[in-house]
C-alpha positions as CSV (number, residue, x, y, z in Angstrom):
1,X,0.3,0.2,0.1
2,X,1.3,3.8,-0.7
3,X,0.6,6.8,0.2
4,X,-0.2,8.9,-3.2
5,X,-0.6,12.5,-3.5
6,X,-1.1,15.1,-6.2
7,X,1.8,17.3,-6.9
8,X,2.9,20.0,-4.6
9,X,1.3,23.6,-4.9
10,X,2.9,25.6,-7.3
11,X,3.6,22.9,-9.9
12,X,4.4,24.6,-13.3
13,X,5.8,24.2,-16.5
14,X,8.6,26.6,-17.8
15,X,10.9,26.9,-20.4
16,X,9.4,24.6,-23.5
17,X,7.3,26.8,-25.7
18,X,5.3,24.1,-26.2
19,X,4.3,24.2,-22.6
20,X,4.2,27.7,-21.9
21,X,0.8,28.0,-20.7
22,X,0.6,24.5,-19.3
23,X,0.9,22.4,-16.3
24,X,1.2,18.9,-15.0
25,X,-2.1,17.2,-14.7
26,X,-1.8,15.1,-11.5
27,X,-4.3,11.9,-10.5
28,X,-4.4,9.8,-7.5
29,X,-2.6,6.5,-7.3
30,X,-4.7,3.4,-8.1
31,X,-5.7,1.2,-4.9
32,X,-3.4,-1.9,-6.0
33,X,-1.5,-2.4,-9.2
34,X,-3.9,-3.2,-11.8
35,X,-3.4,-0.8,-14.2
36,X,-2.3,1.8,-11.9
37,X,0.9,2.7,-13.8
38,X,-1.6,4.4,-16.5
39,X,-3.7,6.2,-14.0
40,X,-1.3,7.8,-11.4
41,X,1.4,10.8,-11.8
42,X,2.6,11.1,-8.2
43,X,3.1,8.5,-5.3
44,X,4.9,9.7,-1.9
45,X,7.4,7.0,-1.4
46,X,9.0,7.7,2.0
47,X,7.4,10.3,4.3
48,X,9.5,11.9,7.1
49,X,8.6,11.0,10.7
50,X,7.1,7.7,9.9
51,X,8.2,3.7,10.6
52,X,10.4,5.1,13.5
53,X,12.5,7.3,11.7
54,X,13.0,11.3,12.0
55,X,13.8,11.9,8.3
56,X,14.1,10.1,5.2
57,X,16.9,11.5,2.9
58,X,18.9,11.0,-0.3
59,X,16.9,9.1,-2.8
60,X,18.3,6.6,-5.4
61,X,16.0,4.5,-7.7
62,X,16.8,1.8,-10.4
63,X,14.4,-0.4,-12.6
64,X,15.2,-4.3,-12.3
65,X,14.5,-6.4,-15.4
66,X,11.6,-8.1,-16.1
67,X,11.7,-12.0,-14.4
68,X,12.5,-14.5,-17.3
69,X,8.9,-15.9,-17.1
70,X,7.3,-13.0,-18.2
71,X,10.1,-11.3,-20.7
72,X,7.5,-8.7,-21.9
73,X,6.4,-7.4,-18.2
74,X,7.7,-4.0,-16.9
75,X,10.6,-4.3,-14.6
76,X,10.2,-3.3,-10.8
77,X,11.1,0.1,-9.4
78,X,13.1,0.1,-6.3
79,X,13.5,3.2,-4.5
80,X,16.1,3.8,-1.7
81,X,16.9,6.4,0.8
82,X,18.6,7.0,4.0
83,X,16.3,6.5,6.9
84,X,17.6,8.8,9.3
85,X,16.5,7.7,13.2
86,X,16.8,10.5,15.6
87,X,17.5,13.8,13.4
88,X,18.2,15.2,10.1
89,X,21.8,15.6,10.7
90,X,24.1,13.7,8.2
91,X,25.5,11.6,10.8
92,X,23.9,9.4,13.8
93,X,21.9,6.3,13.4
94,X,21.2,5.9,9.9
95,X,19.7,3.1,7.7
96,X,19.2,2.1,4.1
97,X,15.8,1.5,3.3
98,X,14.2,0.6,0.4
99,X,10.7,0.2,-1.2
100,X,9.4,-1.6,-4.3
101,X,6.7,-0.9,-6.9
102,X,5.5,-3.6,-9.8
103,X,2.8,-1.0,-11.2
104,X,5.2,2.0,-12.7
105,X,5.5,3.9,-9.2
106,X,2.3,4.3,-8.2
107,X,1.8,2.1,-5.2
108,X,4.9,0.8,-3.2
109,X,5.5,-2.0,-0.9
110,X,6.3,-1.7,3.0
111,X,9.7,0.1,4.0
112,X,12.4,-2.7,4.1
113,X,15.7,-2.1,5.9
114,X,18.5,-2.9,3.4
115,X,21.5,-2.3,5.4
116,X,21.6,-1.4,9.0
117,X,25.2,-0.7,11.3
118,X,23.5,-0.6,14.2
119,X,23.6,3.0,15.9
120,X,26.4,3.8,13.1
121,X,25.6,5.5,9.6
122,X,25.1,3.8,6.1
123,X,24.2,5.6,3.5
124,X,24.8,7.4,-0.2
125,X,23.0,4.4,-1.9
126,X,23.9,3.5,-5.0
127,X,22.4,0.8,-6.9
128,X,22.9,-0.4,-10.5
129,X,21.5,-3.2,-12.4
130,X,24.1,-5.5,-14.0
131,X,23.6,-6.2,-18.1
132,X,22.2,-10.0,-18.9
133,X,22.2,-11.1,-15.2
134,X,19.1,-9.0,-13.8
135,X,21.5,-8.6,-10.3
136,X,20.7,-5.6,-8.5
137,X,24.1,-4.2,-7.2
138,X,24.0,-1.8,-4.4
139,X,27.2,0.3,-2.9
140,X,27.2,2.1,0.3
141,X,29.2,4.2,3.0
142,X,29.2,3.8,6.8
143,X,30.9,5.6,9.6
144,X,31.0,6.1,13.1
145,X,27.6,8.3,14.2
146,X,29.8,10.6,15.8
147,X,31.8,11.2,12.7
148,X,30.5,14.2,11.1
149,X,31.6,15.0,7.6
150,X,33.9,17.8,9.0
151,X,35.9,15.8,11.3
152,X,37.0,13.5,8.6
153,X,37.8,16.1,6.1
154,X,40.2,17.4,9.2
155,X,41.4,14.1,9.4
156,X,40.5,13.9,13.0
157,X,38.7,10.4,12.3
158,X,41.3,8.1,10.8
159,X,38.8,5.2,9.8
160,X,37.0,8.1,8.3
161,X,34.4,5.9,5.7
162,X,34.2,2.9,4.5
163,X,32.7,1.5,1.5
164,X,30.3,-1.6,1.3
165,X,28.4,-3.5,-1.2
166,X,25.9,-6.1,-1.5
167,X,23.6,-7.7,-4.0
168,X,19.9,-9.2,-4.5
169,X,19.0,-11.4,-7.2
170,X,15.2,-11.3,-6.2
171,X,14.7,-7.8,-7.8
172,X,15.2,-6.2,-3.9
173,X,13.2,-8.7,-2.0
174,X,16.2,-10.3,-0.2
175,X,19.9,-9.0,0.0
176,X,23.6,-10.3,0.2
177,X,25.1,-9.4,3.5
178,X,27.1,-6.3,2.7
179,X,31.1,-7.0,1.9
180,X,33.9,-4.3,2.6
181,X,35.4,-3.0,-0.7
182,X,37.5,-0.1,0.9
183,X,40.6,-1.1,0.2
184,X,39.7,-1.3,-3.1
185,X,37.8,2.0,-3.8
186,X,39.9,4.5,-2.0
187,X,43.5,5.7,-1.6
188,X,45.5,6.2,1.8
189,X,45.7,10.1,1.0
190,X,41.7,10.5,0.9
191,X,39.9,11.5,3.9
192,X,36.4,12.2,3.0
193,X,34.7,9.7,1.0
194,X,30.5,9.4,-0.4
195,X,29.3,7.2,-2.9
196,X,26.7,8.8,-5.6
197,X,24.2,9.4,-4.7
198,X,21.9,8.0,-7.1
199,X,21.9,5.4,-9.3
200,X,25.0,3.9,-11.0
201,X,25.7,3.4,-14.6
202,X,26.0,0.3,-16.5
203,X,27.9,0.5,-19.7
204,X,25.7,-0.7,-22.8
205,X,27.5,-0.2,-26.0
206,X,30.9,-0.1,-26.8
207,X,34.4,-1.9,-26.1
208,X,33.3,-1.7,-22.0
209,X,29.9,-3.0,-22.5
210,X,29.0,-4.5,-19.4
211,X,31.5,-2.3,-17.2
212,X,29.7,-1.1,-13.9
213,X,30.4,2.9,-13.1
214,X,29.8,4.2,-9.8
215,X,30.8,7.9,-9.6
216,X,32.1,8.9,-6.4
217,X,33.5,11.8,-4.6
218,X,36.4,12.4,-1.8
219,X,38.6,15.1,-0.2
220,X,42.5,15.0,-0.2
221,X,44.8,16.1,2.7
222,X,46.3,19.4,2.7
223,X,49.9,19.4,1.4
224,X,52.5,19.3,4.1
225,X,52.9,22.8,6.1
226,X,49.9,24.1,4.9
227,X,47.5,26.0,7.3
228,X,44.7,24.7,6.0
229,X,42.7,21.8,7.9
230,X,41.3,20.0,4.9
231,X,37.5,21.2,5.2
232,X,38.6,23.9,2.6
233,X,36.6,23.2,-0.6
234,X,39.2,23.1,-3.0
235,X,40.3,19.9,-1.6
236,X,36.9,17.8,-3.0
237,X,37.4,15.7,-5.8
238,X,35.5,13.4,-8.2
239,X,36.2,10.2,-9.2
240,X,34.5,6.7,-10.3
241,X,34.4,3.2,-9.1
242,X,34.6,0.6,-11.9
243,X,34.0,-3.2,-12.0
244,X,34.2,-5.5,-14.8
245,X,32.9,-8.4,-12.9
246,X,29.5,-7.6,-12.4
247,X,30.3,-6.3,-9.0
248,X,32.4,-8.7,-7.8
249,X,35.7,-6.3,-7.6
250,X,35.9,-2.4,-7.9
251,X,38.8,-0.4,-8.8
252,X,39.0,3.1,-8.9
253,X,39.0,4.8,-12.4
254,X,39.5,8.5,-12.7
255,X,40.3,10.6,-10.0
256,X,40.0,14.4,-10.1
257,X,42.6,15.7,-7.5
258,X,43.3,19.4,-8.7
259,X,42.8,21.7,-5.6
260,X,43.0,25.0,-7.4
261,X,39.3,26.0,-6.3
262,X,37.6,26.5,-9.7
263,X,35.8,23.6,-9.8
264,X,35.6,21.4,-6.4
265,X,34.0,18.3,-7.9
266,X,31.5,17.1,-5.3
267,X,28.6,14.6,-5.7
268,X,28.7,13.1,-9.0
269,X,26.3,11.3,-11.6
270,X,26.9,9.9,-14.9
271,X,24.8,8.8,-18.3
272,X,26.6,7.3,-20.9
273,X,25.9,8.7,-24.3
274,X,24.7,7.4,-27.7
275,X,28.4,7.6,-28.9
276,X,29.5,5.7,-26.3
277,X,31.4,8.3,-23.9
278,X,30.4,8.2,-20.4
279,X,29.0,11.8,-19.4
280,X,29.6,13.1,-15.9
281,X,27.8,16.0,-14.0
282,X,28.5,17.1,-10.5
283,X,27.9,19.6,-8.1
284,X,30.5,22.4,-7.6
285,X,31.2,22.8,-3.8
286,X,31.9,26.4,-3.7
287,X,34.1,26.7,-6.7
288,X,35.3,30.3,-7.9
289,X,33.7,29.4,-11.6
290,X,30.6,30.7,-12.7
291,X,28.1,27.9,-12.2
292,X,27.2,25.7,-9.1
293,X,27.5,22.3,-11.5
294,X,30.3,21.4,-13.7
295,X,30.6,18.4,-16.2
296,X,33.2,16.3,-17.9
297,X,33.7,13.3,-20.3
298,X,35.2,9.8,-20.7
299,X,35.8,8.3,-23.9
300,X,37.4,5.1,-22.1
301,X,34.3,4.0,-19.8
302,X,35.7,6.0,-17.0
303,X,39.0,5.0,-16.7
304,X,40.3,8.9,-17.3
305,X,38.6,12.2,-18.2
306,X,38.9,13.7,-21.7
307,X,39.3,17.3,-20.0
308,X,38.9,18.4,-16.4
309,X,35.0,19.5,-15.0
310,X,34.3,22.3,-16.7
311,X,31.1,24.6,-15.5
312,X,27.7,24.4,-17.0
313,X,26.9,27.9,-17.5
314,X,23.8,27.5,-18.8
315,X,22.4,25.7,-15.9
316,X,21.1,27.6,-13.0
317,X,21.0,25.5,-10.1
318,X,21.1,25.3,-5.9
319,X,24.1,24.0,-4.5
320,X,22.7,20.4,-4.2
321,X,23.3,16.7,-5.7
322,X,21.8,16.3,-9.2
323,X,21.0,13.5,-11.3
324,X,21.5,12.7,-15.0
325,X,20.0,9.9,-17.5
326,X,20.0,9.4,-20.9
327,X,16.9,8.2,-22.5
328,X,15.4,6.1,-25.0
329,X,12.6,7.2,-27.1
330,X,10.8,4.6,-30.1
331,X,13.7,2.7,-30.2
332,X,16.3,5.7,-30.3
333,X,18.1,7.9,-28.5
334,X,16.5,10.4,-26.8
335,X,17.3,13.6,-24.9
336,X,20.0,13.4,-21.9
337,X,17.9,14.8,-18.8
338,X,19.4,16.6,-15.8
339,X,17.0,16.7,-12.7
340,X,18.3,19.4,-9.5
341,X,16.1,21.9,-7.8
342,X,16.5,25.5,-9.8
343,X,16.3,28.0,-7.1
344,X,19.6,29.9,-7.5
345,X,19.8,30.5,-4.1
346,X,18.0,28.2,-2.1
347,X,16.7,24.6,-2.7
348,X,13.5,25.2,-4.4
349,X,11.9,24.5,-8.0
350,X,12.9,20.9,-8.7
351,X,13.5,21.4,-12.3
352,X,14.4,18.6,-15.3
353,X,16.4,20.1,-18.3
354,X,16.6,18.2,-21.3
355,X,19.9,18.3,-24.0
356,X,20.3,17.1,-27.4
357,X,23.9,17.4,-27.8
358,X,25.4,15.4,-24.9
359,X,25.1,17.9,-22.3
360,X,26.9,20.9,-24.2
361,X,24.0,23.0,-23.9
362,X,20.3,22.5,-21.8
363,X,17.0,23.4,-22.2
364,X,15.2,26.0,-19.5
365,X,13.5,22.7,-18.2
366,X,10.2,21.6,-16.9
367,X,9.7,22.6,-13.3
368,X,7.7,19.9,-11.1
369,X,7.1,22.2,-8.1
370,X,7.9,25.9,-6.7
371,X,7.9,24.2,-3.2
372,X,11.3,23.6,-1.5
373,X,13.1,20.2,-3.2
374,X,16.8,19.0,-3.1
375,X,18.1,15.7,-4.0
376,X,16.5,14.0,-6.9
377,X,17.3,10.4,-9.0
378,X,16.0,9.9,-12.6
379,X,14.8,6.6,-13.8
380,X,13.2,4.7,-17.1
381,X,10.0,4.0,-15.8
382,X,8.4,2.6,-18.7
383,X,8.2,2.9,-22.3
384,X,7.9,6.9,-23.3
385,X,7.8,7.7,-19.2
386,X,10.8,9.1,-17.1
387,X,10.7,9.0,-13.0
388,X,11.9,11.4,-10.5
389,X,12.4,10.5,-7.3
390,X,13.1,13.6,-5.5
391,X,13.2,15.2,-1.8
392,X,10.6,18.1,-2.0
393,X,7.7,19.3,0.7
394,X,5.7,22.2,1.8
395,X,7.8,23.4,4.7
396,X,11.2,21.8,4.2
397,X,12.6,19.9,1.2
398,X,12.9,17.0,3.4
399,X,9.5,16.6,4.3
400,X,9.1,13.5,1.7
401,X,10.8,12.1,-0.8
402,X,7.8,11.7,-4.1
403,X,8.1,10.0,-7.7
404,X,6.7,11.4,-10.2
405,X,5.9,10.2,-13.8
406,X,6.9,12.1,-16.6
407,X,6.3,11.8,-20.3
408,X,9.2,11.6,-22.3
409,X,7.5,14.0,-25.0
410,X,7.6,16.9,-22.5
411,X,11.0,16.7,-21.6
412,X,12.5,16.8,-25.0
413,X,15.0,20.0,-25.3
414,X,13.3,22.6,-28.1
415,X,14.7,22.7,-31.7
């Protein structure tokens, strides 16, 4: 049983010429799964203050492969979040939880705990589906409940963040125990560490077909003799985790360690473009470049970057995580999408932008709400349909994590 709702107040569409006077019509989710996907548009997946948790944050979502007995059936949507037990804080008693939907995001299974480290913190869920097998792989991070990001950045927590992986061969119903991969995923001089968040990437064409790519970020220590503490934003950098064996083993691909302060790569998301390149889009954490987001390309499946991260100057966005998704429509490549809050000063106005040139230029976008909104994740939710799982609420961005279905035709970039 799911809690369903219309889109939040102030829902409007902007930036697409064909939709300047339009709005997204919302309807309540069907009670049950029969035909629900065709009749619903928005549902609340996680609501803060329920289930024994103070706050749900950090959404991620994927679509699993159909069951072998029903190859034509839609896959199952599996949505993840951090369940923060006692407060909204990033550190503390935090679990990773999930819910599943078999009807395209209209109704959802009960909340399930996927990763729990007792009173400590488990977070930054990054799910990815292995091509061919349908296995669902989940990468997460852990730290002590009292280890804040700042203390880790300053090198005051030597244990820092640890990295784990687990998998499900039952479309998220059951999970393997977590296996630690910290030694494969980090370097000795890194301090802070965070996977994603948001969905991971499985390469579907080109010489590295089948490779799993998990975007991540880290921080480095200041050079010897520096008065810096390490908490300065310029010490953040982005990198990629790569697996060529379905998530069994991992290694570091590109690593952006350029503490010049112009672009401070932070939470990063990735998509594979039709030409086979991997497109990375990152949160620029207080860099001096004139934008809050930046991007880069990789022609070798995430091993290296073709050039350093550069600011996406035509994207106005609040300082926040974002998500990218390369779509397909009618058997052909569709637009590249980017979801992020568009409020220039505050986390508001969740907006989905489109690009028909691989991220070189972006549309003004389709605004889902004028309410507070923050982190998000994009997913293919069915033929010609995209799903957006995002933090939003009337009072704060963290009241709910809501899933909204959007026809892909409404998201195409203008010619």
